[in-house]
N, C-alpha and C positions, 0 to 999 in steps of 0.2 A: 541479344537478350539483355533489358534493362532492368537494374537492380536498384532498390531504394531502401528507406528505414526499414520496410517490413522484413526484406531478407536478411539486411544485414545487422540489425539489432532488435527488432520488434519478437517477430516469430523466434530467434534462437533463445531470447530470453524468457519468452513462454516456455518454451520447452524446458529450459533452466529450471523455471518455477515448479514445472511438472516434476521434474527429479528432485526438488526440495518437499514434494508433498501436496502440491496444488492442483487439484483436479480440473482439467480444462472443460470449460463449460461454454457450449454453443449459444448464441444469443435468438437462434432460431428457435419459437416456441417456450423461450424462458418467461417465468410468469413473475412480474416486479411490480412494485408500486413506483411510478413514475417521478412523485413529488420527492421521494427519499433515495430512489435506486435500490431499497431492499429487496432482495429476491424472496417474496413472501413465502412460497413454497417451500425453498429452504430453509428460511428462519424459522418455518413453522415445526418442520420435521426435527430442526438442531435441536431448539428451546424444548421440543419435547422429549428428547434422547436424553438432554442435561439436566432435565427437571420433570422425571418421570411423574410426580405427583398433578402436574398441570393437566387440566383439561384443556379443550380446543378452546372454549370461551376464554379461559384465564389468558392463554397465549394471544387470542385477538386483542384483549384489554392491553396486554403488555406491548405490542405492537403499536397501539393508538397512544401509548405513553409516550413511546420513543418518538413517534411522529411529531408529539406536543412540543417535547424538549427540544428538537431541531428546528422548532420557531423562534428560540429564543436569540436574543442578539447580545448572545454570550460566548461566541466562537466556538461553540459546541461543549462548554464547560460542565452544562447539567447532563449531556448526554454521557460526557468522560465519565463524570461521578458515578453515572447508573452501570456503564460499561464495566466499572470497576468493583462495583457493589457485591459483595458475597455474603451478605447477609440474609438475603432473602432468595427471590426468583433469580437466577443467573442468566444473564444474556451471552456470557463467555464461561466457560469452565476453566478456571485457573489453577484447581487443583490435580485435574486430570486435562492436561492442554490438548492431547491428541484425541479427546472426547467431541472435539468440536469440531465443523465441515471447514473443510478449506479449500477452494475455488480459485480459477483465475480467468478472467473473459477479457475480450479486445474488443476495442473501439464502441465501449458502452455510451449511450447518449445522456448527458447530463441537460436535462431541458427544462425550462419553466416559459412558457407562454412561445414569443417569437426568439427568446434566446436560450441559446446552446452551444455545447462543446463536447469533444468526445476523446477523453483520454486514451493513450495506445493501449494500456495494459492496466488492468483493474483487479485488485485481489480482495477476495471476499472470505469473511469469517463469519461463518452461522448466517450467509447470506447477505452480510452487511456489507457495504464496499468501503472498508477502513482505510485503503490506501491506492495509491495510483501510481503509474510508472510513465513519464513522458519521454520517447526518445527520438533522436535526432541521427541522420548520417555523420560519420566523421567528418569534421572540416566542414560542417554546414556554416553558413552564412550568419553571422551573428553569435556563432556558438550557443551555449547553455544559457546566455543573457536575453537570447530571444525568448525563450520559454518563460524565465523570470518574469519578463515585461508581460505575456500572455496571462500567468496565474495571476499577477496582480491585478491586471484589470478584470478577470473574471470574478475573483473572490472579491473584490470591491464592489461588485454588483450584486444588490440584494437580491436579484433572481435567482441567484445561485447560493444564497445563505443556508438552507438546508443541507447542500454539498458540501460546502466550507465545513459546518459544524460535524457532519458525520467522518470526516476525511481525519485520521491521525497522523499520516505520514505520507510523504510524497518522495518520488525520487525523481530526477532530470540528470539525463546522461545522452552526450553524443558518442559514445564507447570509446573514448581517446584516455590516455594517461594525464595527471595532473600536470598543469605547468607551475613551478613554483617561481619562475621568472616574470610573471604578471599578476597585477593586483586585480585584471579582470577574471570574472569568470565565464571563460572561453570553452576551454575543454576540460572535461572530465565527467564524473560521475558524483551527482551531489545529492544531498538527502535535507529536507526541511519539513516543518510542521507548518500547519496553514495559517495564514494571518488575513484581516480584511483588508491590511494596506500594503505593507512591503515583507516580501518574503525572505528569508535569512537562509541562503544556501551555505549546506555545511560540507567541509571536506570529511572523507572517512578512511583512514588509513588502517587496516587491520596488522596489529602486531601480534596478536594471538595465532596459535598455528591450529587452523582449524582442519578437523580431519573427514574429508572429504568422501572418504571410503564410507564413513558413517552417516555423513549427512545427505548424501545423494543416492538415490536409487538408480538401477542402471538404466541407459536408453531404450526407450522402448518405441520399437519401430511402427507397431500397430498404432499407437498414441501418436508418434509424429505423424503418420500419414494422414490420419484424422483431423489433427490441427493446420496441416496445411491443406487438406481439401476443404474444410470448413473456411478457411481465408482465402481459399481459390489461389493457391501459391504452389501447388504440387510441382510445377515445372522446374523450384529451385532445390528440390530435394537433393540432386547429385552436384549441385555446384561445388566444386573444393575450393573456389578462390575467395568466396564472401560467406554463404550459408553455413557451410560445413564447418570451416576453422571458428565461426563467431558463436557455436554452440559450446564452445570450451568453456569450463568454468573458470578458465583463467583471465577472460576477457573483462575490460574493466566493470561492465555493468554487470556481468553475471557476478563478478567478485562480492560487488556490493549488494546486489540480490543476496546473496548468501549470508553476508554478514547484517543484514537487517531483517531477514525474513525467514533463514533455517528456524525452526518452530521454538527452539528454546531461546535463542535470540529476539525472536518476536514477543515471545511472552514477557521477556524482561523488559523491552522498549515499552510495550502497553501498560505494564504494572509499575515501573519505575523511573523511567524516562523522560516523561512528560510533566511538563508543570505550566500551572496558569499562574501569571502574575495581572493584578487590577491596577492600571494606570490610570493617568487623567484621561487619555485618550480611548479608554476600554480595556477589554480583556485582551492580553497579549499571551499565546501559546509558545512555548519554547520545548524545544527537544535537546538531550543532552549532545555535547558536541565530542565525546568521546566514545571509544568503543568500551564494550562491557568489562574489558579486564582491569579497566581503570578503578572500577567502582569497589571500594572496600567493603567487606562485610560488614563493618560498622555501620557505613553510610547505608547499605543495604537494609539492616535493622531498623535504622530510624524510618527508612519509607515505607518498610511493612508496615509501621505504628500509625502509618500515616502523615508523614512531615514531608509535603511536596510544596516548598516554600520557594525554592530557587533552583537554578539551573545546576546540574551535575557538573 
């Protein structure tokens, strides 16, 4: 039996995200706007739930507004500012973060004309594709640098401008531990914010003791069977050399997914960990280089007041 990144990394990571509270969504029959990859039915349902005073026409106008902001040549700053706006109609409920809709899909096509690519795992908040994960098998040729070259090429392509602008966070992993004896990003699980030029890959070493018993739900066999069937990988279910051990929360990829996408951490990252800097070459988007526990309450209070002028 031949195994690949699906059985070794991708599907175990999808199931881990399920346990973190992201509902798996099949692309079969899914309704989305291909120009932005916003899942419009989920978006409309979610926005109506967190803004019960809005009518259907108001939500359609809000969706049109977001499409317009994603066309800007600003690396998504207008969209990000609207994402965080809590003064009017909300597109994310930050006061009650669990009130939002959380989904995960695989192999969603990002397409404009003849240009396209498909990230391995895509994370949706209220139907909006705000993050994605690219995975490779351990010891892959070229290491994680291979993926950085690809994403640099893709997001420098103006055909993918809306997709770069809507993406807030990216993970790239070949499911291996970091190597401190090399300056090359060959092995490990890294995170980055989008760029139109060159992406800065960051290490993440979690020093906070996370309570996995609280963060992770129990494994769900019915859900696992659904994910495997939808990806045509039922045959890997009982493989105890690659698939089963890679579902463990302790794998490099799953550890990083927990650190970034457990709900309170994701709320923090979206709210306080992203900074835009205007440079001669245009907007640059940065994400904090340290885990949440490094952020003091004083810094957090300043950030809550709207001071996002530099990198944490």
